[in-house]
C-alpha positions as CSV (number, residue, x, y, z in Angstrom):
1,M,56.5,-40.9,34.0
2,S,53.5,-40.4,31.7
3,V,49.4,-41.2,32.4
4,V,47.4,-41.0,29.9
5,I,43.9,-40.6,30.0
6,I,42.0,-42.1,26.6
7,D,40.1,-39.9,25.1
8,Y,37.1,-42.1,22.9
9,G,34.2,-39.6,23.7
10,S,32.8,-42.4,26.8
11,G,34.1,-41.2,29.8
12,N,34.0,-38.5,32.9
13,L,37.4,-36.9,31.3
14,H,37.5,-33.6,33.4
15,S,36.6,-35.5,36.8
16,A,39.3,-38.1,36.2
17,H,41.7,-35.8,34.7
18,K,41.3,-33.9,38.1
19,A,41.7,-36.8,40.2
20,F,45.0,-37.4,38.4
21,E,46.5,-34.3,38.5
22,R,45.5,-34.5,42.5
23,A,46.7,-37.4,42.9
24,V,50.3,-36.4,41.5
25,A,50.1,-33.0,43.2
26,E,49.7,-34.8,46.6
27,Q,52.8,-37.3,46.1
28,H,54.9,-34.7,44.9
29,L,55.8,-37.0,41.5
30,S,56.9,-35.4,38.4
31,T,54.4,-37.3,36.4
32,S,52.0,-35.8,33.4
33,V,48.4,-36.3,33.0
34,I,47.5,-35.4,29.8
35,V,44.1,-36.7,28.3
36,T,44.2,-37.9,24.4
37,S,42.9,-39.8,21.5
38,E,46.1,-39.9,19.6
39,P,47.3,-43.6,19.3
40,D,50.7,-43.0,19.5
41,L,50.8,-41.0,22.5
42,I,49.0,-43.8,24.0
43,A,51.2,-46.5,22.8
44,K,54.2,-44.7,24.5
45,A,52.6,-44.2,27.4
46,E,53.9,-45.5,30.6
47,R,50.3,-45.7,32.5
48,I,47.1,-46.1,31.1
49,V,43.3,-44.9,32.5
50,L,40.7,-45.9,30.2
51,P,37.2,-44.5,31.6
52,G,34.0,-45.4,30.6
53,V,30.8,-44.0,30.9
54,G,27.2,-45.8,29.2
55,A,26.3,-49.0,27.5
56,F,29.3,-51.4,26.8
57,A,28.2,-51.3,23.3
58,D,28.5,-47.8,22.9
59,C,31.8,-47.6,24.7
60,R,32.8,-50.3,22.0
61,A,31.7,-48.5,19.7
62,G,33.6,-45.5,20.3
63,L,36.8,-47.2,20.8
64,A,36.9,-48.5,17.3
65,A,35.7,-44.8,16.2
66,V,39.4,-44.2,16.6
67,A,41.6,-45.6,13.9
68,G,44.6,-47.3,15.6
69,L,43.2,-47.0,19.0
70,H,42.5,-50.8,19.8
71,E,46.2,-51.7,18.4
72,A,47.9,-49.1,20.2
73,L,45.9,-50.2,23.7
74,D,47.2,-53.9,23.0
75,M,50.8,-52.8,22.2
76,A,51.4,-51.0,25.5
77,V,48.9,-53.2,27.6
78,I,49.8,-56.5,26.2
79,Q,52.5,-56.1,24.3
80,K,54.8,-53.6,26.9
81,G,53.0,-54.9,30.3
82,R,52.1,-51.5,30.7
83,P,49.8,-50.5,34.0
84,F,46.3,-50.4,33.0
85,L,43.5,-48.8,34.7
86,G,40.5,-49.4,33.7
87,I,37.6,-47.1,35.0
88,C,33.8,-48.4,35.0
89,V,33.0,-49.3,31.6
90,G,36.4,-49.1,30.3
91,M,37.1,-51.9,33.2
92,Q,34.7,-54.4,31.7
93,L,35.5,-53.8,28.4
94,M,38.8,-55.8,28.8
95,A,36.5,-58.6,28.7
96,T,35.8,-61.0,25.8
97,R,32.4,-59.7,25.4
98,G,29.5,-57.6,27.1
99,L,26.0,-58.8,26.9
100,E,24.0,-55.7,27.3
101,H,21.2,-54.9,24.9
102,Q,23.1,-57.1,22.3
103,I,26.3,-58.9,22.2
104,T,29.5,-57.1,21.5
105,Q,32.9,-57.8,21.2
106,G,35.9,-56.7,24.2
107,L,38.9,-55.9,24.0
108,G,39.6,-60.2,24.9
109,W,42.1,-59.2,27.6
110,I,40.3,-61.0,30.4
111,A,38.0,-64.3,29.2
112,G,34.5,-63.4,30.3
113,D,31.2,-62.0,29.7
114,V,30.7,-58.7,31.1
115,D,26.4,-59.7,31.7
116,F,23.5,-57.9,33.9
117,I,24.1,-58.9,37.9
118,H,21.4,-61.1,38.5
119,V,20.2,-61.2,42.5
120,S,18.5,-64.0,44.4
121,D,17.5,-62.0,46.9
122,P,14.8,-59.5,46.0
123,A,15.5,-57.5,48.7
124,L,18.9,-56.5,46.9
125,K,18.4,-53.4,44.2
126,I,19.7,-53.3,41.3
127,P,21.7,-50.9,40.0
128,H,23.6,-51.1,42.9
129,M,24.2,-47.8,44.4
130,G,26.3,-47.3,47.2
131,W,29.4,-47.6,49.5
132,N,31.0,-50.9,50.0
133,A,33.9,-52.4,52.3
134,L,36.4,-54.1,49.1
135,D,36.1,-58.2,50.2
136,I,39.4,-59.2,48.6
137,K,39.8,-62.7,47.4
138,R,43.0,-62.8,46.2
139,P,46.3,-60.4,47.1
140,H,47.1,-58.4,44.4
141,A,50.0,-55.7,44.7
142,L,47.5,-52.8,43.1
143,L,45.4,-53.3,46.7
144,E,49.0,-53.4,48.8
145,G,48.7,-51.1,51.6
146,I,44.9,-50.5,51.1
147,P,42.4,-51.8,54.6
148,T,40.1,-53.9,52.9
149,G,37.7,-56.3,54.6
150,P,34.5,-55.4,57.0
151,S,36.7,-52.7,58.6
152,G,38.5,-51.8,55.6
153,W,37.9,-48.6,53.8
154,N,35.0,-48.4,51.2
155,A,34.6,-47.6,47.4
156,Y,31.4,-45.9,45.9
157,F,29.8,-48.6,43.3
158,V,27.3,-47.7,40.5
159,H,26.8,-50.8,38.4
160,S,24.2,-53.0,37.4
161,Y,26.9,-55.6,35.2
162,H,29.6,-57.3,36.1
163,I,32.2,-59.2,35.1
164,N,31.8,-63.3,35.0
165,A,35.5,-64.3,34.4
166,A,36.5,-67.2,32.9
167,E,38.4,-69.8,35.2
168,T,41.7,-68.8,33.8
169,H,44.4,-66.3,35.3
170,D,46.2,-65.8,32.6
171,V,45.5,-62.4,30.4
172,I,44.8,-63.1,26.9
173,A,45.7,-61.2,23.6
174,T,43.1,-60.3,20.9
């Protein structure tokens, strides 16, 4: 099995790589974990990770700067249905578009916009930073076996933007 972490100039690659290598070692898996920007390797990968740090438009420009990368991602994720994990802005890039500082087209896999988090309670601060329990609205295989809700595990968040997903459950192709 192979896990490919995509290098397009917009992610904390060293930390992601080490985390995946540790997970593979702890589970005693015979899985290779590589960091690459090569579209051919990405298209052939069995699992794909897209990290992202910074602004939506900058990350999207980084993807566009690597010839054949968007097409390789579409082939692997949309056409072949390979498991995909977007981390931070890498997850946001799955949306139709990002609205941070300008309108920028995303990968178009999830219908909706990435927009600033607007809060009605002035006591809530943006950017949101901290540990929070995961409140799951619908069961999903990815979270199977992970304790969620008020007594479940916590995840650390640092963000100012979120996906306003359209009212559809279908993945859309670009």
